[in-house]
LOROLUM-225640 format. One record per residue (C-alpha): x, y, z; residue in one letter; residue number from 0. Coordinates in nm, 2 decimals. Layout:
% LOROLUM-225640
<pt><X>X</X><Y>Y</Y><Z>Z</Z><res>a</res><n>NUM</n></pt>
...
***
This chain:
% LOROLUM-225640
<pt><X>20.72</X><Y>10.34</Y><Z>-6.43</Z><res>l</res><n>0</n></pt>
<pt><X>20.70</X><Y>9.97</Y><Z>-6.51</Z><res>a</res><n>1</n></pt>
<pt><X>20.37</X><Y>9.81</Y><Z>-6.59</Z><res>v</res><n>2</n></pt>
<pt><X>20.33</X><Y>9.44</Y><Z>-6.65</Z><res>g</res><n>3</n></pt>
<pt><X>20.10</X><Y>9.14</Y><Z>-6.61</Z><res>c</res><n>4</n></pt>
<pt><X>20.01</X><Y>8.89</Y><Z>-6.34</Z><res>a</res><n>5</n></pt>
<pt><X>19.73</X><Y>8.68</Y><Z>-6.20</Z><res>s</res><n>6</n></pt>
<pt><X>19.59</X><Y>8.99</Y><Z>-6.03</Z><res>g</res><n>7</n></pt>
<pt><X>19.68</X><Y>9.33</Y><Z>-5.87</Z><res>p</res><n>8</n></pt>
<pt><X>19.99</X><Y>9.31</Y><Z>-5.66</Z><res>s</res><n>9</n></pt>
<pt><X>20.08</X><Y>9.50</Y><Z>-5.35</Z><res>a</res><n>10</n></pt>
<pt><X>20.28</X><Y>9.82</Y><Z>-5.39</Z><res>v</res><n>11</n></pt>
<pt><X>20.60</X><Y>9.86</Y><Z>-5.19</Z><res>d</res><n>12</n></pt>
<pt><X>20.51</X><Y>10.18</Y><Z>-5.00</Z><res>k</res><n>13</n></pt>
<pt><X>20.86</X><Y>10.20</Y><Z>-4.85</Z><res>t</res><n>14</n></pt>
<pt><X>21.02</X><Y>10.29</Y><Z>-5.18</Z><res>a</res><n>15</n></pt>
<pt><X>21.04</X><Y>10.66</Y><Z>-5.24</Z><res>d</res><n>16</n></pt>
<pt><X>21.05</X><Y>10.73</Y><Z>-5.62</Z><res>p</res><n>17</n></pt>
<pt><X>21.17</X><Y>11.08</Y><Z>-5.55</Z><res>r</res><n>18</n></pt>
<pt><X>21.51</X><Y>10.93</Y><Z>-5.45</Z><res>s</res><n>19</n></pt>
<pt><X>21.53</X><Y>10.73</Y><Z>-5.78</Z><res>l</res><n>20</n></pt>
<pt><X>21.61</X><Y>11.02</Y><Z>-6.01</Z><res>t</res><n>21</n></pt>
<pt><X>21.78</X><Y>11.35</Y><Z>-5.92</Z><res>k</res><n>22</n></pt>
<pt><X>21.85</X><Y>11.65</Y><Z>-6.14</Z><res>k</res><n>23</n></pt>
<pt><X>22.14</X><Y>11.57</Y><Z>-6.37</Z><res>g</res><n>24</n></pt>
<pt><X>22.13</X><Y>11.21</Y><Z>-6.26</Z><res>g</res><n>25</n></pt>
<pt><X>22.03</X><Y>10.88</Y><Z>-6.41</Z><res>p</res><n>26</n></pt>
<pt><X>21.72</X><Y>10.83</Y><Z>-6.63</Z><res>v</res><n>27</n></pt>
<pt><X>21.40</X><Y>10.77</Y><Z>-6.44</Z><res>g</res><n>28</n></pt>
<pt><X>21.15</X><Y>10.53</Y><Z>-6.60</Z><res>i</res><n>29</n></pt>
<pt><X>20.81</X><Y>10.42</Y><Z>-6.46</Z><res>a</res><n>30</n></pt>
<pt><X>20.72</X><Y>10.06</Y><Z>-6.55</Z><res>l</res><n>31</n></pt>
<pt><X>20.35</X><Y>9.97</Y><Z>-6.56</Z><res>l</res><n>32</n></pt>
<pt><X>20.24</X><Y>9.62</Y><Z>-6.61</Z><res>g</res><n>33</n></pt>
<pt><X>20.16</X><Y>9.28</Y><Z>-6.47</Z><res>r</res><n>34</n></pt>
<pt><X>20.35</X><Y>8.95</Y><Z>-6.47</Z><res>s</res><n>35</n></pt>
<pt><X>20.62</X><Y>9.03</Y><Z>-6.72</Z><res>v</res><n>36</n></pt>
<pt><X>20.74</X><Y>9.35</Y><Z>-6.55</Z><res>t</res><n>37</n></pt>
<pt><X>20.69</X><Y>9.19</Y><Z>-6.21</Z><res>e</res><n>38</n></pt>
<pt><X>20.92</X><Y>8.91</Y><Z>-6.33</Z><res>g</res><n>39</n></pt>
<pt><X>21.18</X><Y>9.16</Y><Z>-6.42</Z><res>w</res><n>40</n></pt>
<pt><X>21.18</X><Y>9.31</Y><Z>-6.07</Z><res>f</res><n>41</n></pt>
<pt><X>21.19</X><Y>8.96</Y><Z>-5.91</Z><res>q</res><n>42</n></pt>
<pt><X>21.48</X><Y>8.87</Y><Z>-6.14</Z><res>h</res><n>43</n></pt>
<pt><X>21.67</X><Y>9.17</Y><Z>-6.03</Z><res>w</res><n>44</n></pt>
<pt><X>21.60</X><Y>9.10</Y><Z>-5.67</Z><res>g</res><n>45</n></pt>
<pt><X>21.39</X><Y>9.41</Y><Z>-5.63</Z><res>a</res><n>46</n></pt>
<pt><X>21.05</X><Y>9.45</Y><Z>-5.47</Z><res>k</res><n>47</n></pt>
<pt><X>20.75</X><Y>9.43</Y><Z>-5.69</Z><res>v</res><n>48</n></pt>
<pt><X>20.57</X><Y>9.76</Y><Z>-5.68</Z><res>g</res><n>49</n></pt>
<pt><X>20.89</X><Y>9.94</Y><Z>-5.56</Z><res>g</res><n>50</n></pt>
<pt><X>21.20</X><Y>10.11</Y><Z>-5.70</Z><res>g</res><n>51</n></pt>
<pt><X>21.52</X><Y>9.97</Y><Z>-5.84</Z><res>h</res><n>52</n></pt>
<pt><X>21.85</X><Y>10.10</Y><Z>-5.97</Z><res>k</res><n>53</n></pt>
<pt><X>21.95</X><Y>9.92</Y><Z>-6.29</Z><res>h</res><n>54</n></pt>
<pt><X>22.27</X><Y>10.05</Y><Z>-6.45</Z><res>g</res><n>55</n></pt>
<pt><X>22.21</X><Y>10.42</Y><Z>-6.54</Z><res>r</res><n>56</n></pt>
<pt><X>21.84</X><Y>10.38</Y><Z>-6.50</Z><res>y</res><n>57</n></pt>
<pt><X>21.62</X><Y>10.44</Y><Z>-6.19</Z><res>r</res><n>58</n></pt>
<pt><X>21.31</X><Y>10.22</Y><Z>-6.23</Z><res>l</res><n>59</n></pt>
<pt><X>20.97</X><Y>10.25</Y><Z>-6.05</Z><res>l</res><n>60</n></pt>
<pt><X>20.73</X><Y>9.96</Y><Z>-6.08</Z><res>h</res><n>61</n></pt>
<pt><X>20.36</X><Y>9.99</Y><Z>-6.05</Z><res>r</res><n>62</n></pt>
<pt><X>20.13</X><Y>9.69</Y><Z>-6.12</Z><res>p</res><n>63</n></pt>
<pt><X>19.81</X><Y>9.77</Y><Z>-6.32</Z><res>f</res><n>64</n></pt>
<pt><X>19.53</X><Y>9.77</Y><Z>-6.07</Z><res>q</res><n>65</n></pt>
<pt><X>19.28</X><Y>9.66</Y><Z>-6.33</Z><res>h</res><n>66</n></pt>
<pt><X>19.35</X><Y>9.31</Y><Z>-6.46</Z><res>y</res><n>67</n></pt>
<pt><X>19.20</X><Y>9.33</Y><Z>-6.81</Z><res>e</res><n>68</n></pt>
<pt><X>19.33</X><Y>9.58</Y><Z>-7.07</Z><res>p</res><n>69</n></pt>
<pt><X>19.13</X><Y>9.89</Y><Z>-6.99</Z><res>a</res><n>70</n></pt>
<pt><X>19.23</X><Y>10.20</Y><Z>-7.18</Z><res>p</res><n>71</n></pt>
<pt><X>19.08</X><Y>10.47</Y><Z>-6.96</Z><res>s</res><n>72</n></pt>
<pt><X>19.16</X><Y>10.30</Y><Z>-6.63</Z><res>l</res><n>73</n></pt>
<pt><X>19.52</X><Y>10.22</Y><Z>-6.72</Z><res>w</res><n>74</n></pt>
<pt><X>19.58</X><Y>10.57</Y><Z>-6.86</Z><res>a</res><n>75</n></pt>
<pt><X>19.43</X><Y>10.71</Y><Z>-6.54</Z><res>s</res><n>76</n></pt>
<pt><X>19.68</X><Y>10.51</Y><Z>-6.33</Z><res>q</res><n>77</n></pt>
<pt><X>19.97</X><Y>10.64</Y><Z>-6.54</Z><res>a</res><n>78</n></pt>
<pt><X>19.83</X><Y>10.99</Y><Z>-6.50</Z><res>d</res><n>79</n></pt>
<pt><X>19.82</X><Y>10.95</Y><Z>-6.12</Z><res>a</res><n>80</n></pt>
<pt><X>20.18</X><Y>10.83</Y><Z>-6.11</Z><res>v</res><n>81</n></pt>
<pt><X>20.30</X><Y>11.11</Y><Z>-6.33</Z><res>l</res><n>82</n></pt>
<pt><X>20.12</X><Y>11.38</Y><Z>-6.13</Z><res>q</res><n>83</n></pt>
<pt><X>20.29</X><Y>11.26</Y><Z>-5.82</Z><res>r</res><n>84</n></pt>
<pt><X>20.64</X><Y>11.17</Y><Z>-5.95</Z><res>y</res><n>85</n></pt>
<pt><X>20.65</X><Y>11.32</Y><Z>-6.29</Z><res>g</res><n>86</n></pt>
<pt><X>20.94</X><Y>11.56</Y><Z>-6.23</Z><res>k</res><n>87</n></pt>
<pt><X>21.16</X><Y>11.26</Y><Z>-6.14</Z><res>h</res><n>88</n></pt>
<pt><X>21.07</X><Y>11.05</Y><Z>-6.45</Z><res>l</res><n>89</n></pt>
<pt><X>21.18</X><Y>11.07</Y><Z>-6.81</Z><res>h</res><n>90</n></pt>
<pt><X>20.96</X><Y>10.80</Y><Z>-6.95</Z><res>a</res><n>91</n></pt>
<pt><X>20.67</X><Y>10.56</Y><Z>-6.89</Z><res>v</res><n>92</n></pt>
<pt><X>20.68</X><Y>10.20</Y><Z>-7.02</Z><res>q</res><n>93</n></pt>
<pt><X>20.40</X><Y>9.96</Y><Z>-7.03</Z><res>y</res><n>94</n></pt>
<pt><X>20.33</X><Y>9.62</Y><Z>-7.19</Z><res>k</res><n>95</n></pt>
<pt><X>20.04</X><Y>9.38</Y><Z>-7.23</Z><res>l</res><n>96</n></pt>
<pt><X>20.05</X><Y>9.04</Y><Z>-7.08</Z><res>c</res><n>97</n></pt>
<pt><X>20.06</X><Y>8.70</Y><Z>-7.24</Z><res>f</res><n>98</n></pt>
<pt><X>19.70</X><Y>8.62</Y><Z>-7.14</Z><res>v</res><n>99</n></pt>
<pt><X>19.57</X><Y>8.93</Y><Z>-7.32</Z><res>d</res><n>100</n></pt>
<pt><X>19.64</X><Y>8.76</Y><Z>-7.65</Z><res>f</res><n>101</n></pt>
<pt><X>19.36</X><Y>8.50</Y><Z>-7.67</Z><res>n</res><n>102</n></pt>
<pt><X>19.06</X><Y>8.39</Y><Z>-7.87</Z><res>a</res><n>103</n></pt>
<pt><X>18.84</X><Y>8.66</Y><Z>-7.71</Z><res>d</res><n>104</n></pt>
<pt><X>19.06</X><Y>8.96</Y><Z>-7.78</Z><res>t</res><n>105</n></pt>
<pt><X>19.11</X><Y>9.17</Y><Z>-8.09</Z><res>s</res><n>106</n></pt>
<pt><X>19.36</X><Y>9.44</Y><Z>-8.20</Z><res>l</res><n>107</n></pt>
<pt><X>19.10</X><Y>9.72</Y><Z>-8.14</Z><res>d</res><n>108</n></pt>
<pt><X>19.13</X><Y>9.72</Y><Z>-7.76</Z><res>v</res><n>109</n></pt>
<pt><X>19.52</X><Y>9.72</Y><Z>-7.78</Z><res>f</res><n>110</n></pt>
<pt><X>19.50</X><Y>10.02</Y><Z>-8.01</Z><res>r</res><n>111</n></pt>
<pt><X>19.27</X><Y>10.20</Y><Z>-7.77</Z><res>d</res><n>112</n></pt>
<pt><X>19.52</X><Y>10.13</Y><Z>-7.48</Z><res>v</res><n>113</n></pt>
<pt><X>19.81</X><Y>10.28</Y><Z>-7.68</Z><res>a</res><n>114</n></pt>
<pt><X>19.61</X><Y>10.59</Y><Z>-7.78</Z><res>e</res><n>115</n></pt>
<pt><X>19.49</X><Y>10.65</Y><Z>-7.42</Z><res>a</res><n>116</n></pt>
<pt><X>19.84</X><Y>10.61</Y><Z>-7.28</Z><res>m</res><n>117</n></pt>
<pt><X>19.99</X><Y>10.84</Y><Z>-7.55</Z><res>y</res><n>118</n></pt>
<pt><X>19.74</X><Y>11.12</Y><Z>-7.46</Z><res>k</res><n>119</n></pt>
<pt><X>19.84</X><Y>11.10</Y><Z>-7.10</Z><res>v</res><n>120</n></pt>
<pt><X>20.21</X><Y>11.03</Y><Z>-7.11</Z><res>v</res><n>121</n></pt>
<pt><X>20.32</X><Y>11.23</Y><Z>-7.41</Z><res>v</res><n>122</n></pt>
<pt><X>20.06</X><Y>11.50</Y><Z>-7.48</Z><res>k</res><n>123</n></pt>
<pt><X>19.96</X><Y>11.58</Y><Z>-7.12</Z><res>k</res><n>124</n></pt>
<pt><X>20.29</X><Y>11.52</Y><Z>-6.93</Z><res>h</res><n>125</n></pt>
<pt><X>20.55</X><Y>11.56</Y><Z>-7.21</Z><res>g</res><n>126</n></pt>
<pt><X>20.72</X><Y>11.23</Y><Z>-7.13</Z><res>k</res><n>127</n></pt>
<pt><X>20.85</X><Y>10.95</Y><Z>-7.36</Z><res>v</res><n>128</n></pt>
<pt><X>20.61</X><Y>10.65</Y><Z>-7.40</Z><res>l</res><n>129</n></pt>
<pt><X>20.79</X><Y>10.31</Y><Z>-7.43</Z><res>i</res><n>130</n></pt>
<pt><X>20.56</X><Y>10.02</Y><Z>-7.53</Z><res>i</res><n>131</n></pt>
<pt><X>20.68</X><Y>9.66</Y><Z>-7.50</Z><res>g</res><n>132</n></pt>
<pt><X>20.56</X><Y>9.45</Y><Z>-7.79</Z><res>n</res><n>133</n></pt>
<pt><X>20.39</X><Y>9.11</Y><Z>-7.78</Z><res>a</res><n>134</n></pt>
<pt><X>20.62</X><Y>8.82</Y><Z>-7.70</Z><res>l</res><n>135</n></pt>
<pt><X>20.60</X><Y>8.47</Y><Z>-7.85</Z><res>p</res><n>136</n></pt>
<pt><X>20.48</X><Y>8.17</Y><Z>-7.65</Z><res>s</res><n>137</n></pt>
<pt><X>20.48</X><Y>7.79</Y><Z>-7.67</Z><res>m</res><n>138</n></pt>
<pt><X>20.20</X><Y>7.63</Y><Z>-7.87</Z><res>p</res><n>139</n></pt>
<pt><X>20.05</X><Y>7.47</Y><Z>-7.56</Z><res>r</res><n>140</n></pt>
<pt><X>20.03</X><Y>7.81</Y><Z>-7.39</Z><res>e</res><n>141</n></pt>
<pt><X>19.83</X><Y>7.95</Y><Z>-7.67</Z><res>s</res><n>142</n></pt>
<pt><X>19.59</X><Y>7.66</Y><Z>-7.64</Z><res>t</res><n>143</n></pt>
<pt><X>19.55</X><Y>7.72</Y><Z>-7.27</Z><res>l</res><n>144</n></pt>
<pt><X>19.46</X><Y>8.08</Y><Z>-7.33</Z><res>r</res><n>145</n></pt>
<pt><X>19.14</X><Y>7.96</Y><Z>-7.50</Z><res>g</res><n>146</n></pt>
<pt><X>19.23</X><Y>8.02</Y><Z>-7.86</Z><res>g</res><n>147</n></pt>
<pt><X>19.34</X><Y>7.85</Y><Z>-8.17</Z><res>a</res><n>148</n></pt>
<pt><X>19.72</X><Y>7.87</Y><Z>-8.19</Z><res>i</res><n>149</n></pt>
<pt><X>19.71</X><Y>8.04</Y><Z>-8.53</Z><res>n</res><n>150</n></pt>
<pt><X>19.48</X><Y>8.32</Y><Z>-8.39</Z><res>h</res><n>151</n></pt>
<pt><X>19.72</X><Y>8.40</Y><Z>-8.11</Z><res>v</res><n>152</n></pt>
<pt><X>20.02</X><Y>8.40</Y><Z>-8.34</Z><res>v</res><n>153</n></pt>
<pt><X>19.84</X><Y>8.62</Y><Z>-8.59</Z><res>r</res><n>154</n></pt>
<pt><X>19.72</X><Y>8.86</Y><Z>-8.32</Z><res>l</res><n>155</n></pt>
<pt><X>20.08</X><Y>8.89</Y><Z>-8.19</Z><res>n</res><n>156</n></pt>
<pt><X>20.20</X><Y>8.97</Y><Z>-8.54</Z><res>n</res><n>157</n></pt>
<pt><X>19.92</X><Y>9.22</Y><Z>-8.61</Z><res>e</res><n>158</n></pt>
<pt><X>19.99</X><Y>9.41</Y><Z>-8.28</Z><res>y</res><n>159</n></pt>
<pt><X>20.36</X><Y>9.42</Y><Z>-8.33</Z><res>n</res><n>160</n></pt>
<pt><X>20.33</X><Y>9.55</Y><Z>-8.68</Z><res>n</res><n>161</n></pt>
<pt><X>20.07</X><Y>9.81</Y><Z>-8.58</Z><res>w</res><n>162</n></pt>
<pt><X>20.30</X><Y>9.93</Y><Z>-8.29</Z><res>l</res><n>163</n></pt>
<pt><X>20.58</X><Y>10.01</Y><Z>-8.54</Z><res>q</res><n>164</n></pt>
<pt><X>20.33</X><Y>10.22</Y><Z>-8.75</Z><res>l</res><n>165</n></pt>
<pt><X>20.20</X><Y>10.39</Y><Z>-8.43</Z><res>f</res><n>166</n></pt>
<pt><X>20.55</X><Y>10.49</Y><Z>-8.33</Z><res>a</res><n>167</n></pt>
<pt><X>20.63</X><Y>10.63</Y><Z>-8.67</Z><res>k</res><n>168</n></pt>
<pt><X>20.32</X><Y>10.84</Y><Z>-8.66</Z><res>a</res><n>169</n></pt>
<pt><X>20.36</X><Y>10.96</Y><Z>-8.30</Z><res>h</res><n>170</n></pt>
<pt><X>20.65</X><Y>11.16</Y><Z>-8.16</Z><res>p</res><n>171</n></pt>
<pt><X>20.82</X><Y>11.05</Y><Z>-7.84</Z><res>r</res><n>172</n></pt>
<pt><X>20.70</X><Y>10.69</Y><Z>-7.87</Z><res>v</res><n>173</n></pt>
<pt><X>20.95</X><Y>10.41</Y><Z>-7.86</Z><res>v</res><n>174</n></pt>
<pt><X>20.89</X><Y>10.04</Y><Z>-7.91</Z><res>i</res><n>175</n></pt>
<pt><X>21.08</X><Y>9.80</Y><Z>-7.69</Z><res>f</res><n>176</n></pt>
<pt><X>21.11</X><Y>9.50</Y><Z>-7.93</Z><res>d</res><n>177</n></pt>
<pt><X>21.19</X><Y>9.19</Y><Z>-7.73</Z><res>q</res><n>178</n></pt>
<pt><X>21.00</X><Y>8.97</Y><Z>-7.97</Z><res>n</res><n>179</n></pt>
<pt><X>21.27</X><Y>8.97</Y><Z>-8.24</Z><res>k</res><n>180</n></pt>
<pt><X>21.53</X><Y>8.78</Y><Z>-8.04</Z><res>v</res><n>181</n></pt>
<pt><X>21.29</X><Y>8.53</Y><Z>-7.89</Z><res>l</res><n>182</n></pt>
<pt><X>21.07</X><Y>8.41</Y><Z>-8.19</Z><res>i</res><n>183</n></pt>
<pt><X>21.13</X><Y>8.11</Y><Z>-8.41</Z><res>d</res><n>184</n></pt>
<pt><X>21.03</X><Y>8.07</Y><Z>-8.78</Z><res>d</res><n>185</n></pt>
<pt><X>20.68</X><Y>7.95</Y><Z>-8.68</Z><res>k</res><n>186</n></pt>
<pt><X>20.60</X><Y>8.24</Y><Z>-8.46</Z><res>g</res><n>187</n></pt>
<pt><X>20.66</X><Y>8.06</Y><Z>-8.13</Z><res>f</res><n>188</n></pt>
<pt><X>20.92</X><Y>8.10</Y><Z>-7.86</Z><res>l</res><n>189</n></pt>
<pt><X>21.25</X><Y>7.96</Y><Z>-7.96</Z><res>r</res><n>190</n></pt>
<pt><X>21.30</X><Y>7.61</Y><Z>-7.80</Z><res>a</res><n>191</n></pt>
<pt><X>21.64</X><Y>7.71</Y><Z>-7.65</Z><res>d</res><n>192</n></pt>
<pt><X>21.46</X><Y>7.98</Y><Z>-7.44</Z><res>y</res><n>193</n></pt>
<pt><X>21.18</X><Y>7.76</Y><Z>-7.32</Z><res>a</res><n>194</n></pt>
<pt><X>21.18</X><Y>7.60</Y><Z>-6.97</Z><res>q</res><n>195</n></pt>
<pt><X>21.01</X><Y>7.30</Y><Z>-7.14</Z><res>s</res><n>196</n></pt>
<pt><X>21.02</X><Y>7.22</Y><Z>-7.51</Z><res>p</res><n>197</n></pt>
<pt><X>20.65</X><Y>7.13</Y><Z>-7.53</Z><res>t</res><n>198</n></pt>
***
């Protein structure tokens, strides 16, 4: 189940049957929950947002978060609903926060609450692996557009990523998908060679 970020809830591809994505003894089934980032992955692969996709040995099911702002109980309830329906075909659930979640009005507390709520549902209730995508670096101008001082956004990214590592060590069946390490420069921003625009 893929979960990502976007400007708002996206339509779900009702033609994709997740039960066909993973079969007994077959590939690994992962549900991706998110907004624009996870939606971008599916678009990059030429797959339908809100649908299913085969990627190597993985069978992926994408579901966009139906509540735009980080909402621990609502997001966990959505993961619970997906697992109740398709859980026997899934091995793991992955989610990640969106770029816009890291701004001057947010703190680490709500991100911790989301992780704890998702862990209770995915791991403790359903016995699946929980994969959490960490915070990604951005360009300085993007941080400013998100309504916050650049230093605050960079600090919040770092605090969240460091906390995720501790969370994974303390909780079984939690894996951190670290994309930040290969994208970040020495100032905490996106490497210029990965940016569409250098400014």
